[in-house]
C-alpha positions in Angstrom: 79.7 116.6 81.2 80.1 114.4 84.2 76.7 112.9 85.2 75.4 110.8 88.0 75.9 107.8 85.7 79.7 108.3 85.6 81.5 105.7 87.6 82.3 106.9 91.1 84.8 104.5 92.8 87.3 105.3 95.5 90.9 105.2 94.2 94.1 106.2 95.9 97.3 107.0 94.0 100.1 106.8 96.5 103.6 108.1 96.3 106.5 107.5 98.7 107.8 111.0 99.1 111.4 111.4 98.0 111.6 107.6 98.2 115.3 106.8 97.6 116.5 109.7 99.6 114.1 109.1 102.5 115.2 105.4 102.7 118.9 106.5 102.8 118.2 109.1 105.5 116.3 106.7 107.8 118.8 104.0 107.4 121.4 106.4 108.7 119.2 107.6 111.5 118.7 111.0 109.9 115.6 113.1 109.6 114.7 112.9 105.8 112.8 116.3 106.0 115.8 118.3 107.4 118.8 116.4 106.0 120.3 117.5 102.6 121.0 114.2 100.9 121.4 113.2 97.3 121.3 109.6 95.8 123.5 109.6 92.7 124.5 107.0 90.2 128.2 106.4 90.0 128.6 108.6 93.1 132.3 107.7 93.4 133.1 109.0 89.9 133.5 112.7 89.8 131.5 114.5 87.2 129.8 111.4 85.6 127.0 110.5 88.0 123.4 111.6 87.6 121.1 112.6 90.5 118.5 109.9 91.0 116.8 111.4 94.0 117.2 114.2 96.5 115.7 115.0 99.9 113.3 117.9 100.3 116.0 119.9 102.1 118.5 119.3 99.3 116.0 120.5 96.8 115.2 123.6 98.9 118.7 124.6 99.8 120.6 123.8 96.6 117.8 123.7 93.9 118.8 120.2 92.9 116.9 118.4 90.2 117.1 115.0 88.6 118.9 116.4 85.5 121.9 117.5 87.6 125.2 115.7 87.4 127.9 115.3 90.0 129.8 118.3 88.7 126.7 120.5 89.2 126.5 119.9 92.9 127.8 122.5 95.3 131.0 121.9 97.2 129.3 121.9 100.6 130.4 119.4 103.3 126.8 119.5 104.7 125.5 117.9 101.5 125.5 114.1 101.7 126.0 112.2 98.4 125.4 108.5 98.4 125.2 105.7 95.8 121.9 103.9 95.1 121.0 100.6 96.8 118.3 99.1 94.6 118.0 95.9 96.6 117.1 97.9 99.7 114.6 100.1 97.8 112.9 97.0 96.4 112.6 95.5 99.9 111.1 98.7 101.2 108.7 98.9 98.3 107.6 95.3 98.9 107.1 96.1 102.6 105.0 99.1 101.9 102.8 97.2 99.4 102.3 94.5 102.0 100.8 97.2 104.3 98.6 98.3 101.4 97.5 94.7 101.1 96.1 94.9 104.6 93.5 97.4 103.2 92.8 96.0 99.7 92.8 92.6 98.0 95.6 91.6 95.6 93.5 92.4 92.5 92.8 95.9 93.8 96.5 96.8 94.3 98.6 97.8 91.3 102.3 98.8 91.9 102.9 101.5 89.3 106.6 102.0 89.9 109.1 101.4 92.7 107.7 104.4 94.6 104.0 104.6 93.4 101.0 102.4 93.8 97.4 102.5 92.8 94.8 101.2 95.2 91.1 100.6 94.4 89.5 101.1 97.9 86.0 101.2 96.5 84.9 97.9 98.2 87.1 97.8 101.2 87.6 101.2 102.8 84.5 101.1 105.0 86.0 98.1 106.8 88.4 100.5 108.4 86.3 103.5 109.3 83.4 105.8 108.4 85.5 108.5 106.8 87.7 107.9 103.8 90.2 110.7 104.8 90.6 109.1 108.2 91.3 105.8 106.6 94.0 107.4 104.3 95.6 109.1 107.4 95.6 105.7 109.1 97.5 104.2 106.1 99.9 107.1 106.2 100.5 106.6 109.9 101.0 102.8 109.5 103.7 103.2 106.8 105.4 106.0 108.8 105.5 104.0 112.0 106.5 100.7 110.4 108.8 101.8 107.5 109.6 105.4 108.4 108.3 106.6 105.0 106.1 109.5 104.2 103.2 109.0 101.9 101.5 111.5 99.6 98.1 110.4 98.5 95.8 111.5 95.7 92.1 110.5 96.0 89.6 110.4 93.2 86.5 108.7 91.8 88.8 107.1 89.2 92.5 106.5 88.7 92.9 109.7 86.5 91.4 112.0 89.2 93.5 110.3 91.8 96.8 110.8 89.8 96.0 114.5 89.1 95.1 115.0 92.8 98.5 113.4 93.7 100.6 115.5 91.3 98.8 118.8 91.6 97.5 118.9 95.2 98.8 116.2 97.6 102.4 117.1 97.1 101.8 120.7 98.0 99.8 120.6 101.3 100.7 119.8 104.9 98.7 116.6 105.1 100.1 115.3 101.8 96.5 114.4 100.7 94.7 115.7 97.6 91.2 115.0 96.6 89.3 115.3 93.3 85.8 114.0 92.7 83.3 114.0 89.9 81.7 117.0 91.5 84.9 119.0 92.1 86.3 118.7 88.6 85.5 122.3 87.6 87.2 123.7 90.7 90.1 121.3 90.9 91.0 120.3 87.3 89.9 123.3 85.2 91.8 125.7 87.4 95.2 123.9 87.0 97.3 126.6 85.3 99.5 124.7 82.9 98.4 122.0 80.4 101.6 120.0 81.1 100.7 119.8 84.8 98.0 117.3 83.7 98.9 113.6 83.7 99.3 112.5 80.1 99.8 115.9 78.5 103.5 116.4 77.5 105.1 119.5 75.9 104.5 118.1 72.4 100.8 117.5 73.0 100.5 121.0 74.7 102.1 122.6 71.6 99.5 120.9 69.3 96.7 122.2 71.6 98.2 125.7 71.5 98.0 125.7 67.7 94.2 125.1 68.2 94.1 128.2 70.6 93.8 125.9 73.6 96.2 127.2 76.3 94.6 126.1 79.6 92.8 123.1 81.0 89.6 125.3 81.1 90.0 126.0 77.4 90.4 122.2 76.8 87.3 121.4 78.8 85.2 123.9 76.9 86.4 123.2 73.4 84.2 121.5 70.9 84.9 117.8 71.3 84.0 117.1 67.6 86.5 119.7 66.5 89.2 118.2 68.8 88.5 114.8 67.3 88.6 116.2 63.8 92.0 117.9 64.4 93.7 115.3 66.7 91.9 112.1 66.0 90.9 109.8 68.9 93.6 111.6 71.0 91.4 114.7 70.9 88.5 112.8 72.4 90.8 111.4 75.1 92.2 114.8 76.0 88.6 116.2 76.2 87.7 113.4 78.6 90.8 114.1 80.7 89.9 117.7 81.1 86.5 116.5 82.5 88.2 114.0 84.8 86.6 111.0 83.0 88.5 107.7 83.1 86.7 104.5 82.3 89.8 102.3 81.7 90.1 98.9 83.4 93.4 99.3 85.1 93.8 95.8 86.4 93.2 93.8 83.3 96.1 91.6 82.3 96.9 90.5 78.7 96.6 86.7 78.4 97.8 84.4 75.7 95.5 81.7 74.3 98.1 78.9 74.5 100.4 77.4 77.2 103.4 79.7 77.2 106.7 80.7 78.8 107.2 84.4 79.1 108.6 87.3 81.0 107.7 91.0 81.3 109.1 94.2 82.7 107.6 97.4 84.0 110.1 100.0 82.9 111.5 102.4 85.6 110.4 105.4 83.5 108.7 106.2 80.3 110.7 105.0 77.2 110.4 107.0 74.0 113.4 105.9 72.0 113.2 102.9 69.7 116.8 101.8 70.4 116.2 101.8 74.2 113.0 99.8 73.9 114.5 97.3 71.6 117.4 96.7 73.9 115.0 95.8 76.7 112.9 93.6 74.4 116.0 91.6 73.3 117.0 91.2 77.0 113.6 89.8 77.8 113.7 87.6 74.7 117.0 86.2 75.7 115.6 85.5 79.2 112.6 83.7 77.8 114.7 81.7 75.4 116.9 80.6 78.3 113.8 79.5 80.2 112.6 77.5 77.3 115.9 75.6 77.1 116.0 75.1 80.8 112.6 73.4 80.6 113.6 71.4 77.5 111.0 73.2 75.4 110.8 74.8 72.0 108.2 77.2 70.7 106.4 77.8 67.4 104.7 81.0 68.4 105.7 84.5 69.7 103.5 86.8 71.6 104.4 90.4 72.3 102.6 92.9 74.4 103.4 96.6 74.9 101.6 98.9 77.3 102.0 102.7 77.1 102.5 105.0 80.0 99.4 105.1 82.2 96.5 107.2 80.8 98.4 107.6 77.5 96.7 106.5 74.3 98.0 106.4 70.7 96.3 107.9 67.7 93.9 105.0 67.5 92.8 105.4 71.1 94.7 102.3 72.4 96.6 102.1 75.6 99.0 99.5 74.1 99.0 96.5 71.8 99.4 92.8 71.8 100.1 90.7 68.8 101.2 87.1 68.1 102.7 85.2 65.1 103.3 81.6 64.2 106.9 80.6 63.3 107.6 78.4 60.3 109.5 75.9 62.5 109.8 75.4 66.3 112.8 76.9 68.0 114.5 77.6 71.3 117.3 79.8 69.7 117.6 83.3 71.0 118.3 85.1 67.8 115.4 83.5 66.0 113.0 84.5 68.8 114.4 88.1 69.1 114.2 88.6 65.3 110.4 88.0 65.5 109.9 90.0 68.6 111.6 93.1 67.1 109.6 92.6 63.8 106.3 92.6 65.7 107.4 95.7 67.7 108.5 97.7 64.7 105.3 96.8 62.8 102.9 97.9 65.4 104.6 100.7 67.5 103.8 104.2 66.2 107.4 105.4 66.8 106.7 108.0 69.5 104.1 106.9 72.1 105.7 106.5 75.6 106.1 102.8 76.6 106.1 101.7 80.2 105.5 97.9 80.2 106.9 95.2 77.9 106.3 91.5 77.7 107.4 88.6 75.6 106.0 85.1 75.6 106.8 81.9 73.6 103.7 79.9 72.7 102.8 76.7 70.9 105.3 74.8 73.1 106.6 71.3 72.4 109.4 69.1 73.6 112.9 69.8 72.2 113.2 66.1 71.3 113.6 65.9 67.5 113.8 69.7 67.0 112.3 70.7 63.7 114.8 72.0 61.0 114.5 73.0 57.4 117.1 73.0 54.6 117.8 76.7 55.1 118.3 76.6 58.8 120.4 73.5 59.5 123.0 75.8 61.2 120.5 76.5 64.0 121.5 73.1 65.6 125.0 74.3 66.1 123.9 77.6 67.6 121.5 75.8 69.9 124.3 73.5 71.1 126.5 76.6 71.7 123.6 78.3 73.7 123.0 75.1 75.7 126.7 75.1 76.7 126.6 78.8 77.6 123.5 78.3 79.7 125.3 75.6 81.7 128.4 77.7 82.2 126.3 80.7 83.4 124.4 78.4 85.7 127.5 77.0 87.3 129.8 80.0 87.4 127.6 83.1 87.2 126.1 85.3 84.5 129.4 86.9 83.4 131.4 83.7 83.3 130.8 83.6 79.5 129.3 86.1 77.2 128.9 87.2 73.6 131.7 89.2 72.1 129.3 92.1 71.5 129.1 92.5 75.3 132.6 93.9 75.2 131.8 96.6 72.6 131.2 100.2 73.5 127.6 100.8 74.7 127.1 97.1 75.7 125.3 96.7 79.1 125.5 93.0 79.9 128.5 93.1 82.2 127.3 96.2 84.1 123.6 95.0 84.3 124.7 91.6 85.7 125.7 93.6 88.8 122.8 95.9 88.9 119.2 95.9 90.1 116.8 98.1 88.2 119.7 99.6 86.3 121.5 100.7 89.4 123.7 99.3 92.1 122.0 96.8 94.4 124.1 98.3 97.2 125.4 97.0 100.5 124.4 97.5 104.0 125.9 100.3 106.2 127.4 97.7 108.5 
């Protein structure tokens, strides 16, 4: 049960409504609420593109969803189909977050994706008014006036309540504001009709709950928590807490390594469930880190990997992710050696199914590359490093695609295409 001792902060989960489509409409001087417009990958290639976003009118008139392809769209001259412009969307996202920074400190703002942000307004909202709803409307009006974007906002006493308020209430009322508090959990969360409407409960988890005769959020809230834990492990405890709107996670904590390091990380554009997809991204990050090592004339004798799951998702051990390090037998700046250890760490500690949203790789235990350590079994590494140094120099002088591995020409390779993309899609050009 939620008691008076349960934390009661003020959190806002904010979504830019139909973000890509709205940006494309406003850039064309069109009303995003009345214009039927679709943003589609590979829009110029008939039949192959996927819908990335659609305006509210496109959804209403043509029942378009993000699983539609180009061939599924109606042959209607009123429907505008445009390619993505990721550089523009990134600029808009940064501009919106700068506005948010006028209301919260840096440490109280967490961009969750390109169109969603989490704000901890607990300690700052009273600087802007005496009513939190009035402050939220002020933020909405600021973003609308300055960036022509419509915000939907979920408010809660913790991030979980704010996210559920956003998904289940804010997107379905005229003010685009939803509110859930510790006191309104019974009326706001327990009455949500479908388990899968709740943040963190997918169809697989719902099916497991159904086998326990739990079919609604109200059922979940009133189940025996000890029975849930016995049947589902720590996940059962987490689900029970979710039904009660309880969230005590520290959203803003960052994973730190103990040693001086060179690293890189990536917040994925969506939840990743497939091992192959995750490992492709890990290898890309590993290659970037290795190149940075060489650029700074460094080598490493340690690898650090951190993996964060989708927000409010925990694994069977109740963890929101994992971070592990290992020491290498010899120091290196060679990409393959680094990536082999990164993938080994990932495969050892990932459970094979929990959704992943944030990945990071760091090289630790750094030293100068002068007198690189070798052993009798890895003398060939010197030749590979010399080759990689040459490739680094050519890419620096002539561009990323001036020289590449032969595997980049094979079916399914993404290096050539990604070198021209931002966030996996076209960076785009202006309309001028």
